[in-house]
C-alpha positions as CSV (number, residue, x, y, z in Angstrom):
1,M,-14.8,-31.3,71.9
2,T,-15.2,-34.0,69.4
3,L,-13.7,-32.9,66.1
4,P,-15.2,-33.9,62.9
5,T,-13.1,-36.3,60.7
6,S,-12.9,-33.9,57.8
7,Y,-13.8,-30.1,57.1
8,K,-14.1,-27.9,54.1
9,Q,-11.5,-25.6,52.6
10,M,-11.4,-23.3,49.6
11,F,-9.0,-24.0,46.6
12,S,-8.1,-22.1,43.7
13,T,-7.2,-24.2,40.5
14,V,-6.1,-23.2,36.9
15,T,-6.1,-25.7,34.1
16,E,-3.8,-26.1,31.3
17,G,-6.7,-25.0,29.1
18,G,-7.0,-21.6,30.8
19,D,-10.1,-22.3,32.7
20,L,-9.9,-21.0,36.6
21,T,-11.9,-22.7,39.3
22,L,-12.6,-21.7,42.9
23,A,-14.2,-24.4,45.1
24,L,-14.5,-26.2,48.5
25,H,-12.8,-29.3,49.0
26,D,-13.0,-32.1,51.6
27,R,-9.9,-32.4,53.7
28,P,-9.2,-35.0,56.4
29,M,-8.9,-33.8,59.8
30,Q,-5.6,-34.4,61.2
31,A,-4.0,-34.8,64.7
32,P,-1.7,-32.0,65.6
33,G,1.8,-32.9,65.9
34,A,4.1,-31.5,68.6
35,G,4.2,-27.3,68.4
36,E,0.8,-27.5,66.2
37,V,-2.8,-26.7,67.2
38,I,-6.1,-27.1,65.3
39,V,-7.9,-23.7,65.1
40,R,-11.6,-23.6,64.2
41,I,-11.7,-20.9,61.8
42,E,-14.7,-18.4,62.7
43,A,-13.4,-15.1,60.5
44,S,-11.3,-14.4,57.7
45,P,-11.1,-11.1,55.7
46,I,-11.2,-10.8,52.1
47,N,-8.1,-8.5,51.2
48,P,-6.8,-7.1,48.0
49,S,-3.9,-9.4,48.5
50,D,-6.3,-12.5,48.7
51,H,-7.7,-11.8,45.2
52,A,-4.1,-12.3,43.3
53,V,-4.3,-16.0,44.5
54,M,-8.0,-16.5,44.1
55,F,-8.3,-15.2,40.7
56,G,-4.9,-14.5,39.2
57,W,-5.1,-12.9,35.7
58,A,-8.7,-14.6,35.0
59,N,-11.5,-12.4,33.5
60,M,-13.8,-12.0,36.5
61,G,-16.1,-10.0,34.4
62,E,-17.3,-13.1,33.0
63,A,-17.1,-15.4,35.9
64,K,-20.0,-18.0,36.5
65,T,-21.1,-20.1,39.4
66,E,-22.6,-23.6,39.2
67,G,-24.1,-25.8,41.8
68,S,-25.3,-24.6,45.6
69,G,-24.2,-25.0,48.9
70,E,-21.1,-26.8,49.4
71,S,-21.1,-27.9,46.0
72,R,-20.8,-24.5,44.5
73,V,-18.1,-23.9,42.0
74,L,-16.8,-20.7,40.6
75,T,-15.5,-20.5,36.9
76,A,-13.7,-17.8,34.9
77,H,-11.6,-18.0,31.8
78,V,-8.1,-17.1,31.5
79,A,-7.0,-15.3,28.3
80,P,-4.0,-17.2,26.2
81,Q,-2.1,-14.1,26.7
82,S,-2.5,-14.2,30.4
83,M,-1.7,-17.9,31.0
84,A,2.0,-16.9,30.7
85,N,1.6,-15.3,34.1
86,M,-0.3,-18.4,35.7
87,K,1.7,-21.4,33.8
88,A,3.5,-22.3,37.1
89,R,0.1,-22.6,38.6
90,A,-1.4,-24.9,36.0
91,G,-2.9,-28.2,37.4
92,L,-2.3,-27.2,41.1
93,D,-4.7,-26.8,44.0
94,V,-3.8,-23.6,45.5
95,P,-5.1,-22.9,49.2
96,V,-6.5,-19.3,49.7
97,G,-7.1,-16.9,52.5
98,N,-3.9,-15.0,54.2
99,E,-5.4,-14.7,57.5
100,G,-7.9,-15.1,59.9
101,A,-8.8,-16.0,63.6
102,G,-10.8,-18.5,65.7
103,T,-10.5,-20.8,68.7
104,V,-7.8,-23.4,69.4
105,V,-9.8,-26.6,69.8
106,A,-6.9,-29.3,70.0
107,A,-3.3,-29.1,70.7
108,G,0.0,-31.3,70.3
109,E,2.8,-31.5,72.5
110,G,4.7,-28.5,73.5
111,E,4.1,-25.9,76.3
112,F,2.9,-22.9,74.0
113,A,0.7,-25.2,72.1
114,Q,-0.8,-26.6,75.0
115,S,-1.2,-23.0,76.6
116,L,-3.4,-22.3,73.7
117,M,-6.2,-24.8,74.4
118,G,-9.7,-22.8,74.4
119,K,-8.2,-19.6,73.6
120,V,-9.2,-17.3,70.7
121,V,-6.2,-16.7,68.4
122,A,-5.4,-14.7,65.3
123,V,-3.4,-16.7,62.7
124,F,-1.2,-15.5,59.7
125,G,-1.8,-18.8,57.7
126,G,0.1,-18.4,54.6
127,A,-2.7,-18.6,52.2
128,S,-4.8,-21.3,53.6
129,M,-7.5,-19.7,56.1
130,Y,-10.5,-20.0,53.9
131,A,-11.6,-23.2,55.8
132,E,-13.6,-24.6,58.4
133,Y,-10.6,-25.6,60.5
134,R,-6.8,-25.5,60.1
135,C,-3.7,-27.4,61.5
136,V,-1.0,-24.6,62.0
137,P,2.1,-24.3,64.1
138,A,1.3,-22.5,67.2
139,A,4.1,-20.1,66.7
140,Q,1.8,-18.7,63.8
141,C,-0.8,-17.7,66.4
142,M,-1.0,-14.6,68.4
143,P,-3.4,-15.0,71.3
144,L,-5.8,-12.1,71.6
145,L,-6.5,-10.3,75.0
146,P,-9.6,-10.9,76.9
147,G,-12.6,-9.4,75.4
148,C,-11.3,-9.9,71.8
149,T,-13.4,-11.8,69.4
150,A,-12.4,-13.8,66.4
151,K,-14.0,-10.9,64.3
152,D,-11.8,-8.4,66.0
153,G,-8.8,-10.3,65.6
154,A,-9.4,-11.6,61.9
155,S,-7.6,-8.8,60.2
156,S,-4.7,-8.7,62.8
157,F,-1.9,-9.2,60.4
158,V,-1.9,-7.9,56.8
159,N,-3.2,-4.4,57.0
160,P,-1.9,-3.6,60.5
161,L,1.7,-5.1,60.2
162,T,1.8,-3.7,56.5
163,A,1.0,-0.2,57.8
164,L,3.5,-0.5,60.9
165,S,6.3,-2.0,58.6
166,F,5.9,1.0,56.4
167,L,7.2,3.1,59.3
168,E,10.0,0.8,60.0
169,T,10.9,0.6,56.3
170,M,10.9,4.5,56.5
171,R,13.0,4.7,59.6
172,L,15.6,2.0,58.4
173,E,16.2,3.8,55.1
174,G,16.6,7.2,56.6
175,H,13.4,8.9,55.4
176,N,11.2,11.1,57.6
177,A,7.7,11.1,56.0
178,I,5.6,9.2,53.7
179,V,3.6,9.5,50.6
180,H,0.6,6.9,50.5
181,T,-1.8,6.2,47.5
182,A,-5.4,4.5,47.9
183,A,-4.9,6.2,51.2
184,A,-8.8,6.1,52.2
185,S,-8.5,2.2,52.2
186,N,-8.8,0.2,55.3
187,L,-5.2,-0.1,55.8
188,G,-4.7,3.6,54.6
189,Q,-7.0,4.8,57.4
190,M,-4.8,2.5,59.8
191,L,-1.7,4.3,58.6
192,N,-3.1,7.7,59.2
193,K,-3.7,6.9,62.8
194,I,-0.4,5.2,63.6
195,C,1.3,8.3,61.8
196,Q,-0.6,10.8,64.2
197,A,0.5,8.7,67.2
198,D,4.2,8.6,66.3
199,G,4.4,12.1,65.0
200,V,5.1,11.0,61.2
201,D,4.0,13.5,58.5
202,L,2.0,11.5,55.8
203,V,0.8,12.5,52.4
204,N,-2.7,10.9,51.5
205,I,-3.4,10.4,47.8
206,V,-7.0,9.6,47.2
207,R,-9.3,9.9,43.9
208,S,-12.4,11.4,45.3
209,Q,-13.9,14.0,47.3
210,A,-15.6,11.3,49.4
211,Q,-12.4,10.0,50.3
212,V,-10.9,13.2,51.4
213,D,-14.0,13.6,53.6
214,I,-13.1,10.3,55.1
215,L,-9.7,11.0,55.8
216,K,-10.5,14.4,57.0
217,G,-12.8,12.7,59.7
218,L,-9.7,10.9,60.8
219,G,-7.8,14.0,61.3
220,A,-5.5,13.8,58.3
221,K,-3.7,17.0,57.6
222,H,-2.3,16.4,53.9
223,I,-4.7,14.9,51.6
224,V,-4.5,15.3,47.8
225,N,-7.1,14.4,45.3
226,S,-5.7,12.8,42.2
227,S,-9.1,13.6,40.2
228,S,-8.5,17.3,40.8
229,D,-7.3,19.8,38.2
230,T,-4.6,20.8,40.6
231,F,-3.4,17.6,41.7
232,M,0.0,17.8,40.6
233,P,0.8,21.4,42.2
234,D,-1.1,20.4,45.3
235,L,1.1,17.0,45.4
236,V,4.2,19.3,45.0
237,D,2.9,21.4,48.0
238,A,2.2,18.6,50.3
239,V,5.6,16.7,49.7
240,F,7.5,20.2,50.4
241,E,5.7,20.7,53.4
242,T,6.2,17.3,54.8
243,G,10.0,16.6,53.2
244,A,8.5,13.0,52.0
245,T,11.1,11.2,49.7
246,L,9.3,7.9,50.3
247,C,6.2,6.5,48.8
248,F,4.2,3.3,49.1
249,D,1.9,2.8,46.1
250,A,-1.1,0.5,46.2
251,T,-2.1,1.2,42.6
252,G,1.0,-0.3,40.7
253,G,0.1,0.6,37.2
254,G,-0.2,3.9,35.6
255,A,1.7,6.9,35.9
256,L,1.3,7.7,39.6
257,A,4.5,6.3,40.7
258,S,6.1,8.7,38.2
259,Q,3.9,11.7,39.3
260,V,5.1,11.2,42.8
261,L,8.9,11.0,41.9
262,T,8.4,14.2,39.8
263,A,6.7,16.2,42.8
264,M,9.4,14.9,45.1
265,E,11.9,16.5,42.8
266,A,9.9,19.5,42.3
267,A,9.6,19.9,46.1
268,A,13.5,19.5,46.4
269,A,14.1,22.3,43.9
270,R,12.2,24.8,46.1
271,T,15.2,24.5,48.7
272,P,18.2,26.5,47.3
273,S,21.0,24.2,46.7
274,A,24.2,23.8,44.4
275,Y,23.1,23.3,40.9
276,S,23.5,19.6,39.5
277,F,22.6,18.4,36.2
278,Y,21.8,14.9,37.9
279,G,18.9,16.6,40.2
280,S,18.6,16.8,43.8
281,V,20.8,14.4,45.7
282,D,18.3,13.0,48.2
283,H,17.2,9.5,47.2
284,K,13.6,9.4,46.1
285,Q,12.0,5.9,46.6
286,V,8.6,4.4,45.5
287,Y,7.7,0.8,46.7
288,L,4.8,-0.8,44.5
289,Y,2.9,-2.9,47.1
290,G,-0.4,-3.6,45.3
291,G,-2.0,-3.9,41.9
292,L,-5.3,-2.0,42.0
293,D,-4.4,-0.6,38.6
294,Q,-3.4,-3.5,36.2
295,S,-2.0,-1.6,33.4
296,L,1.6,-1.0,32.6
297,T,3.8,1.1,35.2
298,E,4.7,4.3,33.2
299,L,7.9,6.1,34.5
300,T,8.6,9.6,32.7
301,R,12.2,10.5,34.0
302,A,11.9,14.0,34.9
303,Y,13.4,13.5,38.4
304,G,17.3,13.5,38.3
305,M,19.3,10.4,39.1
306,A,18.6,9.7,42.7
307,W,15.5,7.8,42.7
308,G,14.2,4.1,42.8
309,V,11.1,2.1,42.2
310,G,10.8,-1.3,43.4
311,G,8.4,-3.9,44.9
312,W,7.4,-4.3,48.6
313,L,6.0,-7.4,50.1
314,L,5.2,-7.7,53.9
315,P,6.6,-11.2,54.3
316,N,9.6,-10.4,52.7
317,F,10.1,-7.3,54.8
318,L,9.6,-9.2,58.0
319,A,11.8,-11.9,56.7
320,K,14.7,-9.3,56.5
321,V,14.2,-7.6,60.2
322,D,15.1,-9.4,63.1
323,Q,12.6,-11.5,65.3
324,E,12.6,-8.6,68.0
325,V,11.3,-6.5,65.4
326,G,8.3,-8.8,64.2
327,N,7.3,-9.3,67.9
328,R,7.3,-5.7,68.8
329,L,5.0,-5.1,66.0
330,R,2.7,-7.9,66.8
331,M,2.6,-6.8,70.6
332,R,1.5,-3.5,69.1
333,V,-1.4,-4.8,67.3
334,A,-2.6,-7.0,70.0
335,K,-2.7,-4.0,72.4
336,E,-4.4,-1.6,70.0
337,L,-6.7,-4.2,68.2
338,K,-9.8,-2.3,69.1
339,T,-8.7,1.0,68.3
340,T,-5.9,1.7,65.8
341,F,-6.1,-1.4,64.1
342,A,-9.9,-1.9,64.5
343,S,-11.4,-3.3,61.1
344,H,-14.9,-2.8,60.1
345,Y,-16.8,-5.2,57.7
346,T,-19.9,-4.3,55.8
347,D,-20.7,-7.6,54.6
348,E,-20.2,-11.3,56.4
349,I,-20.4,-14.3,54.2
350,S,-20.0,-17.9,54.1
351,L,-17.4,-20.1,52.4
352,S,-19.9,-21.2,49.9
353,D,-21.3,-17.6,49.5
354,A,-17.6,-16.5,48.5
355,L,-18.1,-18.5,45.5
356,D,-21.3,-16.8,44.4
357,A,-20.4,-14.9,41.0
358,E,-22.6,-12.0,42.1
359,I,-21.2,-11.8,45.5
360,V,-17.7,-12.2,43.9
361,A,-18.4,-9.1,41.7
362,R,-18.9,-6.9,44.7
363,Y,-15.9,-7.8,46.7
364,N,-13.6,-7.9,43.8
365,A,-14.7,-4.4,42.9
366,K,-12.6,-3.3,46.1
367,T,-14.7,-0.5,46.6
368,T,-13.5,2.0,49.3
369,G,-15.5,1.5,52.7
370,R,-16.7,-2.0,51.8
371,K,-15.0,-4.9,53.4
372,F,-16.0,-8.7,53.1
373,L,-15.5,-11.3,56.2
374,I,-15.8,-15.0,55.5
375,C,-17.3,-16.5,58.4
376,P,-16.3,-20.4,57.9
377,Q,-18.6,-21.4,60.6
378,M,-21.7,-20.2,58.8
379,A,-24.1,-22.8,57.3
380,L,-23.0,-23.7,53.7
């Protein structure tokens, strides 16, 4: 096919004065170099992890849109106290979109790159997939199995690899079960399927009865509702039954991480052992991997001394493990793309639609059960 001379790509920019803009820029089409391919991007999901790059600390409740079509620009203000967190970005045009999928339409020299010509591939693009085309290293592409479309493969990396890497982290650190918060999310549902298949006990923390019902429908055994009056005793019971000493927390802020650690300590106290002023000897670990709650993380130390709270990020984890682990995880995703790792989208929008303030308010709400897919080949 004949490639266009330019294409549209989405960029997020913050000014020194505290204004954030999200807009489509014209980018020149480049010829692929050795080991590179040009992918016509056909589907790219909007994940919570994308929001941080797109919007940062801007006040999205007052975001406005001007213009129409490809000239549409979204603008939001960043408060002075929040600019300290975005100072390094001031004046930079930052590309957005962590992952996507599409068809390889051109390839540079190299056996693997050439083998991808005409194939549908998933791409972990490193924050640049909200675009009509992308030139990427062939090594970043995962060929989809026959019968899989770009929409099937659009969410092949962030959620599937995160869920699989949770279990890898568990095994590497010597834990036997997991606690997961915001557990009715797309990622949480995948994690449930993986844990059931692999025989791993999982404690699911949700915040409503509707979310309890979602996970029950998936066969989840241990579900705890944080809005229930019996949340803490229910959580202690679930942690005791599973022996979970590892938690992945998607909320980040508030007291939830501390409550999980407290429950782990209380569960450990049910098993008779020698008394220690320093609490249980088994290490209890909470990893914050999301920021659904932007408030301060509160820790009320009532869980002895064998505990830890830290950050967890998928790229950092994959960089620490050897290549065999990464390849093994990707192969499992490819094989189970239409089952375990299937993603379902409630809304399909164009690149310019993603800049409409009313639509932004809907996908930025991060509502359980609602997932947006950007289709860059859709008319602007």
